[in-house]
C-alpha positions in Angstrom: 0.0 0.0 0.0 1.4 3.4 -0.9 1.6 6.2 1.7 -1.4 8.0 0.1 -3.4 4.7 0.0 -2.6 4.1 3.7 -3.6 7.6 4.6 -6.9 7.3 2.8 -7.5 3.9 4.5 -6.9 5.4 7.9 -9.2 8.3 7.2 -11.9 5.9 6.1 -11.5 3.7 9.2 -11.3 6.7 11.5 -14.5 8.1 10.0 -16.4 4.9 10.8 -15.1 4.7 14.4 -15.5 8.4 15.1 -19.0 8.3 13.8 -19.9 5.6 16.3 -17.9 6.6 19.4 -16.9 10.2 18.9 -13.4 11.6 19.3 -13.1 10.9 23.0 -14.6 7.4 22.8 -12.2 6.2 20.0 -8.7 5.1 20.7 -5.6 5.0 18.5 -5.4 1.2 19.4 -8.8 0.7 17.9 -7.9 2.6 14.7 -4.6 0.7 14.4 -6.3 -2.7 15.0 -9.1 -2.0 12.4 -6.4 -0.9 9.8 -4.1 -3.8 10.6 -1.2 -1.5 11.4 0.8 -0.5 14.4 0.1 2.7 16.3 3.3 4.4 15.1 1.9 4.2 11.5 -1.0 6.4 12.6 1.3 8.8 14.4 3.5 9.0 11.3 0.6 10.1 9.1 -1.4 12.3 11.5 0.7 13.0 14.5 -2.1 12.1 17.0 -5.6 10.9 17.2 -6.7 14.5 17.1 -4.7 15.0 13.9 -6.6 12.0 12.3 -9.9 13.4 13.5 -9.1 16.8 12.1 -8.3 15.3 8.7 -11.6 13.3 8.7 -13.6 16.5 9.6 -11.9 18.6 7.1 -12.4 16.0 4.4 -16.1 15.7 5.1 -16.4 19.5 5.5 -15.0 20.1 2.0 -17.3 17.5 0.4 -20.5 18.9 1.9 -19.5 22.5 1.3 -18.7 21.8 -2.3 -22.0 20.1 -2.8 -24.0 23.0 -1.4 -21.8 25.6 -3.2 -22.5 23.7 -6.5 -26.2 23.9 -5.8 -26.0 27.6 -5.1 -23.8 28.5 -8.0 -25.8 27.0 -10.8 -27.6 29.6 -12.8 -31.2 29.2 -11.7 -34.0 31.1 -10.1 -33.6 31.6 -6.3 -36.3 29.1 -5.5 -34.7 26.4 -7.5 -31.3 27.2 -5.9 -32.9 26.7 -2.5 -34.4 23.4 -3.6 -31.0 22.2 -4.9 -29.2 23.3 -1.7 -31.7 21.4 0.5 -31.4 18.3 -1.8 -27.6 18.6 -1.6 -27.6 18.5 2.2 -30.1 15.6 2.3 -28.1 13.7 -0.4 -24.9 14.2 1.6 -26.7 12.9 4.7 -28.0 9.9 2.8 -24.7 9.0 1.1 -22.2 10.0 3.9 -24.1 9.4 7.1 -20.9 8.8 9.1 -19.4 12.0 7.9 -22.6 14.0 8.8 -22.6 12.4 12.3 -19.1 13.5 12.8 -19.7 17.1 11.6 -22.6 17.3 14.0 -20.9 15.8 17.0 -17.6 17.1 18.1 -15.6 20.2 17.2 -12.1 19.4 16.0 -9.1 21.2 17.6 -8.7 23.2 14.4 -12.3 24.5 14.5 -13.2 25.2 18.2 -16.6 26.6 17.2 -17.6 23.4 15.5 -17.4 22.1 11.9 -21.1 22.2 11.2 -21.5 25.7 12.6 -18.6 26.8 10.4 -20.1 25.2 7.4 -23.5 26.8 8.1 -21.8 30.2 8.3 -20.3 29.7 4.8 -23.6 28.6 3.4 -25.5 31.4 5.1 -23.2 34.0 3.5 -24.0 32.5 0.0 -27.7 32.4 0.7 -27.7 36.0 2.1 -26.3 37.2 -1.3 -29.0 35.3 -3.2 -31.8 36.6 -0.9 -30.5 40.1 -0.9 -30.7 40.3 -4.6 -34.2 38.7 -4.6 -35.4 41.1 -1.9 -34.0 44.1 -3.8 -35.7 43.0 -7.0 -39.1 42.8 -5.1 -38.7 46.2 -3.5 -38.0 44.8 0.0 -35.0 45.8 2.2 -31.9 44.0 0.8 -30.5 44.3 4.4 -33.2 41.9 5.6 -31.6 39.2 3.4 -29.1 38.5 6.1 -31.7 37.8 8.7 -33.8 35.6 6.3 -30.7 33.7 5.3 -30.1 32.7 8.9 -33.7 31.6 9.2 -33.6 29.6 6.0 -30.3 27.9 6.6 -31.3 27.1 10.2 -34.5 25.5 9.0 -32.8 23.3 6.5 -30.0 22.4 8.9 -32.4 21.4 11.7 -34.6 19.4 9.3 -31.4 17.6 8.0 -30.5 16.6 11.6 -34.0 15.2 12.1 -34.0 13.4 8.8 -30.6 11.8 9.6 -32.4 9.3 11.8 -35.9 9.2 10.5 -35.2 8.9 6.7 -38.9 9.2 5.9 -40.3 10.7 3.9 -38.1 10.5 0.9 -35.5 13.2 0.6 -37.2 14.8 -2.4 -40.4 15.1 -0.4 -38.6 16.6 2.5 -36.9 19.1 0.2 -40.2 20.0 -1.4 -41.9 20.6 2.0 -38.9 22.7 3.2 -39.1 24.9 0.1 -42.9 25.0 0.4 -42.6 26.5 3.9 -39.7 28.7 3.1 -41.1 30.0 -0.1 -44.9 30.1 0.5 -45.0 30.7 4.3 -47.6 29.1 6.5 -50.5 31.0 5.0 -49.6 29.9 1.4 -48.6 26.3 1.9 -49.5 24.0 -0.9 -51.1 20.7 -0.1 -48.9 18.5 -2.3 -45.7 20.5 -2.9 -43.3 19.4 -5.7 -39.7 20.4 -6.6 -39.7 22.7 -9.5 -36.1 21.8 -10.4 -37.3 18.3 -11.3 -40.3 19.3 -13.3 
């Protein structure tokens, strides 16, 4: 196994163990045993258990941020961008459950405020820009876009955390209902919402 392959293997094994036990509940011995290597191999690649954990978090952080950024950068109407961003988060949760559990659980030493809150700050800044433009176009205060971006991102994030364990309804239905509430408000809810980006 090359050094890069070994590093990738250790990150994969670490992700699985950290998702189950957290940073404090996982030992270097467990990681080494699962990888079939000695403890010094892990120290050689990462310096410490915290170093391995930080690499796992940063890897997952980049994957999720890239997915949401892609959803928000595509040329589309704001509503469709919101749909795509919600679907990007739910798809990440579906496909990389261990990674999401880690992002939600412990703050790595490199991000004392927490990986998920850091990610949400990045996403909120992007959403704020989109909403500010939409608000200005409609004659509303563009400055209010910042407040509404916090509300929208918070709603999607909390729903993602709930959906992590429930997994029902289907992610497309969850995204449709999220956008239904965000876009139409309680007084304008549609009985059977659908995603416009998939029409």
